[in-house]
PyMOL CGO cylinders between C-alpha atoms (Angstrom):
from pymol import cmd
from pymol.cgo import CYLINDER

trace = [
    CYLINDER, 0.00, 0.00, 0.00, 2.81, 2.43, 0.74, 0.3, 1, 1, 1, 1, 1, 1,
    CYLINDER, 2.81, 2.43, 0.74, 4.23, 1.85, -2.73, 0.3, 1, 1, 1, 1, 1, 1,
    CYLINDER, 4.23, 1.85, -2.73, 0.88, 2.66, -4.34, 0.3, 1, 1, 1, 1, 1, 1,
    CYLINDER, 0.88, 2.66, -4.34, 0.56, 5.88, -2.34, 0.3, 1, 1, 1, 1, 1, 1,
    CYLINDER, 0.56, 5.88, -2.34, 4.10, 6.90, -3.24, 0.3, 1, 1, 1, 1, 1, 1,
    CYLINDER, 4.10, 6.90, -3.24, 3.47, 6.24, -6.94, 0.3, 1, 1, 1, 1, 1, 1,
    CYLINDER, 3.47, 6.24, -6.94, 0.33, 8.36, -6.79, 0.3, 1, 1, 1, 1, 1, 1,
    CYLINDER, 0.33, 8.36, -6.79, 2.22, 11.25, -5.19, 0.3, 1, 1, 1, 1, 1, 1,
    CYLINDER, 2.22, 11.25, -5.19, 5.01, 11.08, -7.78, 0.3, 1, 1, 1, 1, 1, 1,
    CYLINDER, 5.01, 11.08, -7.78, 2.51, 10.86, -10.66, 0.3, 1, 1, 1, 1, 1, 1,
    CYLINDER, 2.51, 10.86, -10.66, 0.75, 14.03, -9.46, 0.3, 1, 1, 1, 1, 1, 1,
    CYLINDER, 0.75, 14.03, -9.46, 4.09, 15.74, -9.06, 0.3, 1, 1, 1, 1, 1, 1,
    CYLINDER, 4.09, 15.74, -9.06, 5.10, 14.76, -12.59, 0.3, 1, 1, 1, 1, 1, 1,
    CYLINDER, 5.10, 14.76, -12.59, 1.96, 16.38, -14.01, 0.3, 1, 1, 1, 1, 1, 1,
    CYLINDER, 1.96, 16.38, -14.01, 2.85, 19.70, -12.37, 0.3, 1, 1, 1, 1, 1, 1,
    CYLINDER, 2.85, 19.70, -12.37, 6.51, 19.33, -13.38, 0.3, 1, 1, 1, 1, 1, 1,
    CYLINDER, 6.51, 19.33, -13.38, 5.57, 18.89, -17.03, 0.3, 1, 1, 1, 1, 1, 1,
    CYLINDER, 5.57, 18.89, -17.03, 3.33, 21.97, -16.84, 0.3, 1, 1, 1, 1, 1, 1,
    CYLINDER, 3.33, 21.97, -16.84, 6.10, 23.98, -15.17, 0.3, 1, 1, 1, 1, 1, 1,
    CYLINDER, 6.10, 23.98, -15.17, 8.61, 22.99, -17.82, 0.3, 1, 1, 1, 1, 1, 1,
    CYLINDER, 8.61, 22.99, -17.82, 6.26, 24.06, -20.60, 0.3, 1, 1, 1, 1, 1, 1,
    CYLINDER, 6.26, 24.06, -20.60, 5.62, 27.35, -18.79, 0.3, 1, 1, 1, 1, 1, 1,
    CYLINDER, 5.62, 27.35, -18.79, 9.33, 28.11, -18.40, 0.3, 1, 1, 1, 1, 1, 1,
    CYLINDER, 9.33, 28.11, -18.40, 9.92, 27.41, -22.08, 0.3, 1, 1, 1, 1, 1, 1,
    CYLINDER, 9.92, 27.41, -22.08, 7.03, 29.61, -23.15, 0.3, 1, 1, 1, 1, 1, 1,
    CYLINDER, 7.03, 29.61, -23.15, 8.23, 32.46, -20.94, 0.3, 1, 1, 1, 1, 1, 1,
    CYLINDER, 8.23, 32.46, -20.94, 11.86, 32.08, -22.00, 0.3, 1, 1, 1, 1, 1, 1,
    CYLINDER, 11.86, 32.08, -22.00, 12.97, 31.45, -18.43, 0.3, 1, 1, 1, 1, 1, 1,
    CYLINDER, 12.97, 31.45, -18.43, 15.96, 29.30, -17.54, 0.3, 1, 1, 1, 1, 1, 1,
    CYLINDER, 15.96, 29.30, -17.54, 15.23, 27.32, -14.36, 0.3, 1, 1, 1, 1, 1, 1,
    CYLINDER, 15.23, 27.32, -14.36, 17.64, 25.38, -12.20, 0.3, 1, 1, 1, 1, 1, 1,
    CYLINDER, 17.64, 25.38, -12.20, 16.96, 23.25, -9.14, 0.3, 1, 1, 1, 1, 1, 1,
    CYLINDER, 16.96, 23.25, -9.14, 19.77, 23.56, -6.57, 0.3, 1, 1, 1, 1, 1, 1,
    CYLINDER, 19.77, 23.56, -6.57, 20.09, 20.65, -4.14, 0.3, 1, 1, 1, 1, 1, 1,
    CYLINDER, 20.09, 20.65, -4.14, 22.45, 19.96, -1.24, 0.3, 1, 1, 1, 1, 1, 1,
    CYLINDER, 22.45, 19.96, -1.24, 22.64, 19.11, 2.43, 0.3, 1, 1, 1, 1, 1, 1,
    CYLINDER, 22.64, 19.11, 2.43, 22.13, 21.90, 5.00, 0.3, 1, 1, 1, 1, 1, 1,
    CYLINDER, 22.13, 21.90, 5.00, 25.14, 24.17, 5.39, 0.3, 1, 1, 1, 1, 1, 1,
    CYLINDER, 25.14, 24.17, 5.39, 26.77, 23.42, 2.04, 0.3, 1, 1, 1, 1, 1, 1,
    CYLINDER, 26.77, 23.42, 2.04, 26.70, 27.10, 1.11, 0.3, 1, 1, 1, 1, 1, 1,
    CYLINDER, 26.70, 27.10, 1.11, 23.83, 27.21, -1.40, 0.3, 1, 1, 1, 1, 1, 1,
    CYLINDER, 23.83, 27.21, -1.40, 22.53, 30.60, -0.29, 0.3, 1, 1, 1, 1, 1, 1,
    CYLINDER, 22.53, 30.60, -0.29, 26.00, 32.14, -0.20, 0.3, 1, 1, 1, 1, 1, 1,
    CYLINDER, 26.00, 32.14, -0.20, 26.66, 30.84, -3.70, 0.3, 1, 1, 1, 1, 1, 1,
    CYLINDER, 26.66, 30.84, -3.70, 23.42, 32.43, -4.85, 0.3, 1, 1, 1, 1, 1, 1,
    CYLINDER, 23.42, 32.43, -4.85, 23.98, 35.80, -3.17, 0.3, 1, 1, 1, 1, 1, 1,
    CYLINDER, 23.98, 35.80, -3.17, 27.47, 36.06, -4.66, 0.3, 1, 1, 1, 1, 1, 1,
    CYLINDER, 27.47, 36.06, -4.66, 26.24, 34.88, -8.07, 0.3, 1, 1, 1, 1, 1, 1,
    CYLINDER, 26.24, 34.88, -8.07, 23.50, 37.50, -8.10, 0.3, 1, 1, 1, 1, 1, 1,
    CYLINDER, 23.50, 37.50, -8.10, 25.89, 40.28, -7.12, 0.3, 1, 1, 1, 1, 1, 1,
    CYLINDER, 25.89, 40.28, -7.12, 28.52, 39.27, -9.67, 0.3, 1, 1, 1, 1, 1, 1,
    CYLINDER, 28.52, 39.27, -9.67, 26.00, 39.01, -12.52, 0.3, 1, 1, 1, 1, 1, 1,
    CYLINDER, 26.00, 39.01, -12.52, 23.71, 41.90, -11.59, 0.3, 1, 1, 1, 1, 1, 1,
    CYLINDER, 23.71, 41.90, -11.59, 24.57, 43.87, -14.72, 0.3, 1, 1, 1, 1, 1, 1,
    CYLINDER, 24.57, 43.87, -14.72, 24.32, 40.87, -17.04, 0.3, 1, 1, 1, 1, 1, 1,
    CYLINDER, 24.32, 40.87, -17.04, 21.34, 38.73, -16.06, 0.3, 1, 1, 1, 1, 1, 1,
    CYLINDER, 21.34, 38.73, -16.06, 18.26, 38.97, -13.85, 0.3, 1, 1, 1, 1, 1, 1,
    CYLINDER, 18.26, 38.97, -13.85, 17.95, 36.18, -11.28, 0.3, 1, 1, 1, 1, 1, 1,
    CYLINDER, 17.95, 36.18, -11.28, 14.97, 35.37, -9.07, 0.3, 1, 1, 1, 1, 1, 1,
    CYLINDER, 14.97, 35.37, -9.07, 14.97, 32.73, -6.33, 0.3, 1, 1, 1, 1, 1, 1,
    CYLINDER, 14.97, 32.73, -6.33, 12.34, 30.40, -4.90, 0.3, 1, 1, 1, 1, 1, 1,
    CYLINDER, 12.34, 30.40, -4.90, 13.54, 29.35, -1.47, 0.3, 1, 1, 1, 1, 1, 1,
    CYLINDER, 13.54, 29.35, -1.47, 12.58, 26.14, 0.30, 0.3, 1, 1, 1, 1, 1, 1,
    CYLINDER, 12.58, 26.14, 0.30, 13.04, 25.68, 4.04, 0.3, 1, 1, 1, 1, 1, 1,
    CYLINDER, 13.04, 25.68, 4.04, 11.21, 23.93, 6.83, 0.3, 1, 1, 1, 1, 1, 1,
    CYLINDER, 11.21, 23.93, 6.83, 10.60, 27.27, 8.56, 0.3, 1, 1, 1, 1, 1, 1,
    CYLINDER, 10.60, 27.27, 8.56, 11.61, 30.97, 8.53, 0.3, 1, 1, 1, 1, 1, 1,
    CYLINDER, 11.61, 30.97, 8.53, 12.40, 33.42, 5.73, 0.3, 1, 1, 1, 1, 1, 1,
    CYLINDER, 12.40, 33.42, 5.73, 16.06, 33.79, 6.67, 0.3, 1, 1, 1, 1, 1, 1,
    CYLINDER, 16.06, 33.79, 6.67, 17.44, 32.68, 3.29, 0.3, 1, 1, 1, 1, 1, 1,
    CYLINDER, 17.44, 32.68, 3.29, 14.87, 34.63, 1.27, 0.3, 1, 1, 1, 1, 1, 1,
    CYLINDER, 14.87, 34.63, 1.27, 15.78, 37.76, 3.21, 0.3, 1, 1, 1, 1, 1, 1,
    CYLINDER, 15.78, 37.76, 3.21, 19.46, 37.22, 2.41, 0.3, 1, 1, 1, 1, 1, 1,
    CYLINDER, 19.46, 37.22, 2.41, 18.59, 37.02, -1.29, 0.3, 1, 1, 1, 1, 1, 1,
    CYLINDER, 18.59, 37.02, -1.29, 16.41, 40.15, -1.15, 0.3, 1, 1, 1, 1, 1, 1,
    CYLINDER, 16.41, 40.15, -1.15, 19.29, 42.13, 0.35, 0.3, 1, 1, 1, 1, 1, 1,
    CYLINDER, 19.29, 42.13, 0.35, 21.11, 41.72, -2.97, 0.3, 1, 1, 1, 1, 1, 1,
    CYLINDER, 21.11, 41.72, -2.97, 18.20, 43.46, -4.70, 0.3, 1, 1, 1, 1, 1, 1,
    CYLINDER, 18.20, 43.46, -4.70, 16.91, 40.26, -6.30, 0.3, 1, 1, 1, 1, 1, 1,
    CYLINDER, 16.91, 40.26, -6.30, 13.40, 38.88, -6.10, 0.3, 1, 1, 1, 1, 1, 1,
    CYLINDER, 13.40, 38.88, -6.10, 12.87, 35.97, -3.70, 0.3, 1, 1, 1, 1, 1, 1,
    CYLINDER, 12.87, 35.97, -3.70, 9.84, 34.02, -2.55, 0.3, 1, 1, 1, 1, 1, 1,
    CYLINDER, 9.84, 34.02, -2.55, 10.02, 31.72, 0.48, 0.3, 1, 1, 1, 1, 1, 1,
    CYLINDER, 10.02, 31.72, 0.48, 8.20, 28.40, 0.74, 0.3, 1, 1, 1, 1, 1, 1,
    CYLINDER, 8.20, 28.40, 0.74, 8.01, 27.07, 4.30, 0.3, 1, 1, 1, 1, 1, 1,
    CYLINDER, 8.01, 27.07, 4.30, 7.42, 23.33, 4.05, 0.3, 1, 1, 1, 1, 1, 1,
    CYLINDER, 7.42, 23.33, 4.05, 6.48, 22.93, 7.73, 0.3, 1, 1, 1, 1, 1, 1,
    CYLINDER, 6.48, 22.93, 7.73, 8.53, 19.78, 8.11, 0.3, 1, 1, 1, 1, 1, 1,
    CYLINDER, 8.53, 19.78, 8.11, 8.54, 18.34, 4.59, 0.3, 1, 1, 1, 1, 1, 1,
    CYLINDER, 8.54, 18.34, 4.59, 12.05, 17.40, 3.44, 0.3, 1, 1, 1, 1, 1, 1,
    CYLINDER, 12.05, 17.40, 3.44, 11.69, 18.62, -0.16, 0.3, 1, 1, 1, 1, 1, 1,
    CYLINDER, 11.69, 18.62, -0.16, 9.82, 20.95, -2.48, 0.3, 1, 1, 1, 1, 1, 1,
    CYLINDER, 9.82, 20.95, -2.48, 7.29, 19.62, -4.96, 0.3, 1, 1, 1, 1, 1, 1,
    CYLINDER, 7.29, 19.62, -4.96, 6.30, 20.84, -8.41, 0.3, 1, 1, 1, 1, 1, 1,
    CYLINDER, 6.30, 20.84, -8.41, 2.88, 22.10, -7.31, 0.3, 1, 1, 1, 1, 1, 1,
    CYLINDER, 2.88, 22.10, -7.31, 4.54, 24.41, -4.77, 0.3, 1, 1, 1, 1, 1, 1,
    CYLINDER, 4.54, 24.41, -4.77, 6.71, 25.81, -7.56, 0.3, 1, 1, 1, 1, 1, 1,
    CYLINDER, 6.71, 25.81, -7.56, 3.63, 26.40, -9.73, 0.3, 1, 1, 1, 1, 1, 1,
    CYLINDER, 3.63, 26.40, -9.73, 2.03, 28.39, -6.93, 0.3, 1, 1, 1, 1, 1, 1,
    CYLINDER, 2.03, 28.39, -6.93, 5.23, 30.31, -6.13, 0.3, 1, 1, 1, 1, 1, 1,
    CYLINDER, 5.23, 30.31, -6.13, 5.64, 31.54, -9.70, 0.3, 1, 1, 1, 1, 1, 1,
    CYLINDER, 5.64, 31.54, -9.70, 2.62, 33.82, -9.31, 0.3, 1, 1, 1, 1, 1, 1,
    CYLINDER, 2.62, 33.82, -9.31, 4.45, 35.60, -6.47, 0.3, 1, 1, 1, 1, 1, 1,
    CYLINDER, 4.45, 35.60, -6.47, 7.32, 36.76, -8.70, 0.3, 1, 1, 1, 1, 1, 1,
    CYLINDER, 7.32, 36.76, -8.70, 7.42, 39.44, -11.39, 0.3, 1, 1, 1, 1, 1, 1,
    CYLINDER, 7.42, 39.44, -11.39, 8.50, 37.05, -14.12, 0.3, 1, 1, 1, 1, 1, 1,
    CYLINDER, 8.50, 37.05, -14.12, 8.75, 39.71, -16.82, 0.3, 1, 1, 1, 1, 1, 1,
    CYLINDER, 8.75, 39.71, -16.82, 11.74, 41.10, -14.94, 0.3, 1, 1, 1, 1, 1, 1,
    CYLINDER, 11.74, 41.10, -14.94, 13.57, 37.76, -14.72, 0.3, 1, 1, 1, 1, 1, 1,
    CYLINDER, 13.57, 37.76, -14.72, 15.81, 35.70, -16.98, 0.3, 1, 1, 1, 1, 1, 1,
    CYLINDER, 15.81, 35.70, -16.98, 16.70, 32.92, -14.54, 0.3, 1, 1, 1, 1, 1, 1,
    CYLINDER, 16.70, 32.92, -14.54, 14.78, 31.25, -11.74, 0.3, 1, 1, 1, 1, 1, 1,
    CYLINDER, 14.78, 31.25, -11.74, 16.78, 29.33, -9.17, 0.3, 1, 1, 1, 1, 1, 1,
    CYLINDER, 16.78, 29.33, -9.17, 14.92, 26.94, -6.90, 0.3, 1, 1, 1, 1, 1, 1,
    CYLINDER, 14.92, 26.94, -6.90, 16.93, 26.52, -3.72, 0.3, 1, 1, 1, 1, 1, 1,
    CYLINDER, 16.93, 26.52, -3.72, 15.56, 23.24, -2.45, 0.3, 1, 1, 1, 1, 1, 1,
    CYLINDER, 15.56, 23.24, -2.45, 15.27, 22.15, 1.17, 0.3, 1, 1, 1, 1, 1, 1,
    CYLINDER, 15.27, 22.15, 1.17, 18.62, 21.03, 2.58, 0.3, 1, 1, 1, 1, 1, 1,
    CYLINDER, 18.62, 21.03, 2.58, 18.48, 17.26, 2.15, 0.3, 1, 1, 1, 1, 1, 1,
    CYLINDER, 18.48, 17.26, 2.15, 20.48, 14.70, 0.17, 0.3, 1, 1, 1, 1, 1, 1,
    CYLINDER, 20.48, 14.70, 0.17, 17.68, 12.15, -0.26, 0.3, 1, 1, 1, 1, 1, 1,
    CYLINDER, 17.68, 12.15, -0.26, 14.12, 13.40, -0.79, 0.3, 1, 1, 1, 1, 1, 1,
    CYLINDER, 14.12, 13.40, -0.79, 14.67, 16.23, -3.33, 0.3, 1, 1, 1, 1, 1, 1,
    CYLINDER, 14.67, 16.23, -3.33, 16.33, 13.82, -5.80, 0.3, 1, 1, 1, 1, 1, 1,
    CYLINDER, 16.33, 13.82, -5.80, 13.02, 12.05, -6.44, 0.3, 1, 1, 1, 1, 1, 1,
    CYLINDER, 13.02, 12.05, -6.44, 10.97, 15.15, -7.25, 0.3, 1, 1, 1, 1, 1, 1,
    CYLINDER, 10.97, 15.15, -7.25, 11.19, 16.77, -10.66, 0.3, 1, 1, 1, 1, 1, 1,
    CYLINDER, 11.19, 16.77, -10.66, 10.15, 20.42, -10.29, 0.3, 1, 1, 1, 1, 1, 1,
    CYLINDER, 10.15, 20.42, -10.29, 10.11, 21.24, -13.99, 0.3, 1, 1, 1, 1, 1, 1,
    CYLINDER, 10.11, 21.24, -13.99, 13.66, 22.62, -13.96, 0.3, 1, 1, 1, 1, 1, 1,
    CYLINDER, 13.66, 22.62, -13.96, 15.87, 22.56, -17.04, 0.3, 1, 1, 1, 1, 1, 1,
    CYLINDER, 15.87, 22.56, -17.04, 19.05, 21.83, -15.10, 0.3, 1, 1, 1, 1, 1, 1,
    CYLINDER, 19.05, 21.83, -15.10, 19.78, 20.33, -11.69, 0.3, 1, 1, 1, 1, 1, 1,
    CYLINDER, 19.78, 20.33, -11.69, 22.73, 21.67, -9.70, 0.3, 1, 1, 1, 1, 1, 1,
    CYLINDER, 22.73, 21.67, -9.70, 24.13, 19.70, -6.77, 0.3, 1, 1, 1, 1, 1, 1,
    CYLINDER, 24.13, 19.70, -6.77, 26.30, 21.44, -4.18, 0.3, 1, 1, 1, 1, 1, 1,
    CYLINDER, 26.30, 21.44, -4.18, 28.77, 19.49, -2.08, 0.3, 1, 1, 1, 1, 1, 1,
    CYLINDER, 28.77, 19.49, -2.08, 31.02, 21.32, 0.37, 0.3, 1, 1, 1, 1, 1, 1,
    CYLINDER, 31.02, 21.32, 0.37, 34.42, 20.05, 1.39, 0.3, 1, 1, 1, 1, 1, 1,
    CYLINDER, 34.42, 20.05, 1.39, 33.34, 20.15, 5.03, 0.3, 1, 1, 1, 1, 1, 1,
    CYLINDER, 33.34, 20.15, 5.03, 30.85, 17.32, 4.43, 0.3, 1, 1, 1, 1, 1, 1,
    CYLINDER, 30.85, 17.32, 4.43, 33.34, 14.58, 3.60, 0.3, 1, 1, 1, 1, 1, 1,
    CYLINDER, 33.34, 14.58, 3.60, 34.37, 12.92, 0.35, 0.3, 1, 1, 1, 1, 1, 1,
    CYLINDER, 34.37, 12.92, 0.35, 32.19, 9.81, 0.71, 0.3, 1, 1, 1, 1, 1, 1,
    CYLINDER, 32.19, 9.81, 0.71, 28.87, 11.37, -0.28, 0.3, 1, 1, 1, 1, 1, 1,
    CYLINDER, 28.87, 11.37, -0.28, 28.83, 9.96, -3.82, 0.3, 1, 1, 1, 1, 1, 1,
    CYLINDER, 28.83, 9.96, -3.82, 28.91, 6.44, -2.39, 0.3, 1, 1, 1, 1, 1, 1,
    CYLINDER, 28.91, 6.44, -2.39, 26.29, 7.19, 0.24, 0.3, 1, 1, 1, 1, 1, 1,
    CYLINDER, 26.29, 7.19, 0.24, 23.87, 9.22, -1.89, 0.3, 1, 1, 1, 1, 1, 1,
    CYLINDER, 23.87, 9.22, -1.89, 24.40, 8.05, -5.49, 0.3, 1, 1, 1, 1, 1, 1,
    CYLINDER, 24.40, 8.05, -5.49, 20.97, 9.06, -6.77, 0.3, 1, 1, 1, 1, 1, 1,
    CYLINDER, 20.97, 9.06, -6.77, 21.55, 12.74, -6.07, 0.3, 1, 1, 1, 1, 1, 1,
    CYLINDER, 21.55, 12.74, -6.07, 24.76, 12.78, -8.10, 0.3, 1, 1, 1, 1, 1, 1,
    CYLINDER, 24.76, 12.78, -8.10, 23.41, 10.57, -10.87, 0.3, 1, 1, 1, 1, 1, 1,
    CYLINDER, 23.41, 10.57, -10.87, 20.55, 12.98, -11.57, 0.3, 1, 1, 1, 1, 1, 1,
    CYLINDER, 20.55, 12.98, -11.57, 22.58, 16.19, -11.48, 0.3, 1, 1, 1, 1, 1, 1,
    CYLINDER, 22.58, 16.19, -11.48, 23.79, 18.23, -14.45, 0.3, 1, 1, 1, 1, 1, 1,
    CYLINDER, 23.79, 18.23, -14.45, 26.28, 20.31, -12.47, 0.3, 1, 1, 1, 1, 1, 1,
    CYLINDER, 26.28, 20.31, -12.47, 28.30, 19.52, -9.35, 0.3, 1, 1, 1, 1, 1, 1,
    CYLINDER, 28.30, 19.52, -9.35, 29.60, 22.53, -7.45, 0.3, 1, 1, 1, 1, 1, 1,
    CYLINDER, 29.60, 22.53, -7.45, 32.39, 21.54, -5.07, 0.3, 1, 1, 1, 1, 1, 1,
    CYLINDER, 32.39, 21.54, -5.07, 32.14, 24.44, -2.65, 0.3, 1, 1, 1, 1, 1, 1,
    CYLINDER, 32.14, 24.44, -2.65, 34.43, 25.67, 0.12, 0.3, 1, 1, 1, 1, 1, 1,
    CYLINDER, 34.43, 25.67, 0.12, 37.61, 24.56, -1.64, 0.3, 1, 1, 1, 1, 1, 1,
    CYLINDER, 37.61, 24.56, -1.64, 39.40, 27.22, 0.40, 0.3, 1, 1, 1, 1, 1, 1,
    CYLINDER, 39.40, 27.22, 0.40, 39.05, 24.86, 3.36, 0.3, 1, 1, 1, 1, 1, 1,
    CYLINDER, 39.05, 24.86, 3.36, 40.69, 21.81, 1.78, 0.3, 1, 1, 1, 1, 1, 1,
    CYLINDER, 40.69, 21.81, 1.78, 44.04, 22.61, 3.39, 0.3, 1, 1, 1, 1, 1, 1,
    CYLINDER, 44.04, 22.61, 3.39, 42.40, 22.12, 6.78, 0.3, 1, 1, 1, 1, 1, 1,
    CYLINDER, 42.40, 22.12, 6.78, 40.30, 19.07, 5.92, 0.3, 1, 1, 1, 1, 1, 1,
    CYLINDER, 40.30, 19.07, 5.92, 40.77, 15.45, 4.96, 0.3, 1, 1, 1, 1, 1, 1,
    CYLINDER, 40.77, 15.45, 4.96, 38.82, 15.82, 1.71, 0.3, 1, 1, 1, 1, 1, 1,
    CYLINDER, 38.82, 15.82, 1.71, 39.97, 14.08, -1.47, 0.3, 1, 1, 1, 1, 1, 1,
    CYLINDER, 39.97, 14.08, -1.47, 38.71, 16.12, -4.43, 0.3, 1, 1, 1, 1, 1, 1,
    CYLINDER, 38.71, 16.12, -4.43, 40.08, 13.59, -6.92, 0.3, 1, 1, 1, 1, 1, 1,
    CYLINDER, 40.08, 13.59, -6.92, 38.09, 10.81, -5.25, 0.3, 1, 1, 1, 1, 1, 1,
    CYLINDER, 38.09, 10.81, -5.25, 34.87, 12.80, -5.38, 0.3, 1, 1, 1, 1, 1, 1,
    CYLINDER, 34.87, 12.80, -5.38, 35.34, 13.61, -9.06, 0.3, 1, 1, 1, 1, 1, 1,
    CYLINDER, 35.34, 13.61, -9.06, 36.12, 9.99, -9.91, 0.3, 1, 1, 1, 1, 1, 1,
    CYLINDER, 36.12, 9.99, -9.91, 33.13, 8.65, -7.95, 0.3, 1, 1, 1, 1, 1, 1,
    CYLINDER, 33.13, 8.65, -7.95, 30.77, 11.28, -9.37, 0.3, 1, 1, 1, 1, 1, 1,
    CYLINDER, 30.77, 11.28, -9.37, 31.82, 10.66, -12.98, 0.3, 1, 1, 1, 1, 1, 1,
    CYLINDER, 31.82, 10.66, -12.98, 31.24, 6.92, -12.53, 0.3, 1, 1, 1, 1, 1, 1,
    CYLINDER, 31.24, 6.92, -12.53, 27.64, 7.73, -11.61, 0.3, 1, 1, 1, 1, 1, 1,
    CYLINDER, 27.64, 7.73, -11.61, 27.17, 10.38, -14.28, 0.3, 1, 1, 1, 1, 1, 1,
    CYLINDER, 27.17, 10.38, -14.28, 29.59, 10.63, -17.20, 0.3, 1, 1, 1, 1, 1, 1,
    CYLINDER, 29.59, 10.63, -17.20, 27.94, 13.84, -18.45, 0.3, 1, 1, 1, 1, 1, 1,
    CYLINDER, 27.94, 13.84, -18.45, 28.31, 15.67, -15.14, 0.3, 1, 1, 1, 1, 1, 1,
    CYLINDER, 28.31, 15.67, -15.14, 30.09, 19.03, -15.22, 0.3, 1, 1, 1, 1, 1, 1,
    CYLINDER, 30.09, 19.03, -15.22, 32.14, 19.73, -12.09, 0.3, 1, 1, 1, 1, 1, 1,
    CYLINDER, 32.14, 19.73, -12.09, 33.23, 23.17, -10.91, 0.3, 1, 1, 1, 1, 1, 1,
    CYLINDER, 33.23, 23.17, -10.91, 35.52, 23.69, -7.91, 0.3, 1, 1, 1, 1, 1, 1,
    CYLINDER, 35.52, 23.69, -7.91, 34.53, 26.93, -6.19, 0.3, 1, 1, 1, 1, 1, 1,
    CYLINDER, 34.53, 26.93, -6.19, 34.66, 28.96, -3.04, 0.3, 1, 1, 1, 1, 1, 1,
    CYLINDER, 34.66, 28.96, -3.04, 31.70, 31.28, -2.62, 0.3, 1, 1, 1, 1, 1, 1,
    CYLINDER, 31.70, 31.28, -2.62, 33.60, 33.00, 0.19, 0.3, 1, 1, 1, 1, 1, 1,
    CYLINDER, 33.60, 33.00, 0.19, 36.86, 33.78, -1.63, 0.3, 1, 1, 1, 1, 1, 1,
    CYLINDER, 36.86, 33.78, -1.63, 35.27, 33.65, -5.13, 0.3, 1, 1, 1, 1, 1, 1,
    CYLINDER, 35.27, 33.65, -5.13, 37.92, 31.20, -6.30, 0.3, 1, 1, 1, 1, 1, 1,
    CYLINDER, 37.92, 31.20, -6.30, 36.66, 29.26, -9.32, 0.3, 1, 1, 1, 1, 1, 1,
    CYLINDER, 36.66, 29.26, -9.32, 33.40, 31.21, -9.50, 0.3, 1, 1, 1, 1, 1, 1,
    CYLINDER, 33.40, 31.21, -9.50, 34.08, 32.40, -13.06, 0.3, 1, 1, 1, 1, 1, 1,
    CYLINDER, 34.08, 32.40, -13.06, 33.59, 28.90, -14.46, 0.3, 1, 1, 1, 1, 1, 1,
    CYLINDER, 33.59, 28.90, -14.46, 30.22, 28.59, -12.74, 0.3, 1, 1, 1, 1, 1, 1,
    CYLINDER, 30.22, 28.59, -12.74, 29.13, 32.08, -13.78, 0.3, 1, 1, 1, 1, 1, 1,
    CYLINDER, 29.13, 32.08, -13.78, 30.15, 31.53, -17.40, 0.3, 1, 1, 1, 1, 1, 1,
    CYLINDER, 30.15, 31.53, -17.40, 28.21, 28.27, -17.54, 0.3, 1, 1, 1, 1, 1, 1,
    CYLINDER, 28.21, 28.27, -17.54, 25.13, 29.97, -16.07, 0.3, 1, 1, 1, 1, 1, 1,
    CYLINDER, 25.13, 29.97, -16.07, 25.26, 32.86, -18.52, 0.3, 1, 1, 1, 1, 1, 1,
    CYLINDER, 25.26, 32.86, -18.52, 25.84, 30.63, -21.51, 0.3, 1, 1, 1, 1, 1, 1,
    CYLINDER, 25.84, 30.63, -21.51, 23.08, 28.20, -20.55, 0.3, 1, 1, 1, 1, 1, 1,
    CYLINDER, 23.08, 28.20, -20.55, 20.51, 30.92, -19.83, 0.3, 1, 1, 1, 1, 1, 1,
    CYLINDER, 20.51, 30.92, -19.83, 21.13, 32.67, -23.15, 0.3, 1, 1, 1, 1, 1, 1,
    CYLINDER, 21.13, 32.67, -23.15, 20.21, 29.53, -25.06, 0.3, 1, 1, 1, 1, 1, 1,
    CYLINDER, 20.21, 29.53, -25.06, 16.59, 30.13, -24.04, 0.3, 1, 1, 1, 1, 1, 1,
]
cmd.load_cgo(trace, "trace")
């Protein structure tokens, strides 16, 4: 019975995801779904990305958290649009929530929509939100065994951002191992080593984002 219920939930989600994808295409919006564990640096990556690209591209963010508008407020301080979804305990966002959130943004003033998913390495991987690309963030502080422990998240990603590389000199984190493990799961995965704090490596990420969004 649990399997049947789960299939029903995923089928409903897929219907909304398909509708979202069609909507984004019609509106000429480039949408990415950003997934990671809590504390990986997703919001910092986004705030720095918005500031660095403010004269080139217009970015809006849909934030997902269990509670509070802390992350949405951080995004708004950059001058960008942000809408917060409080899941009240749910470990992921679903496509219907994204559909509803889109009406809260001034889409005519946006080129890119970033969905910052709830911090979780398991649940968000199963839910298509209608995004064009999926970005997975792994920080060096989390350990280099995450590909082995959470293969589905890496297998479904288009981009892997290895964040906080400025900390590698203090940590036992094998970047080569992570890259090797990730590429075994997903041979088409693009990997960028970055530090959102020092901005090291951010150019590669920014260039990819600009290039991808302009294909719309």
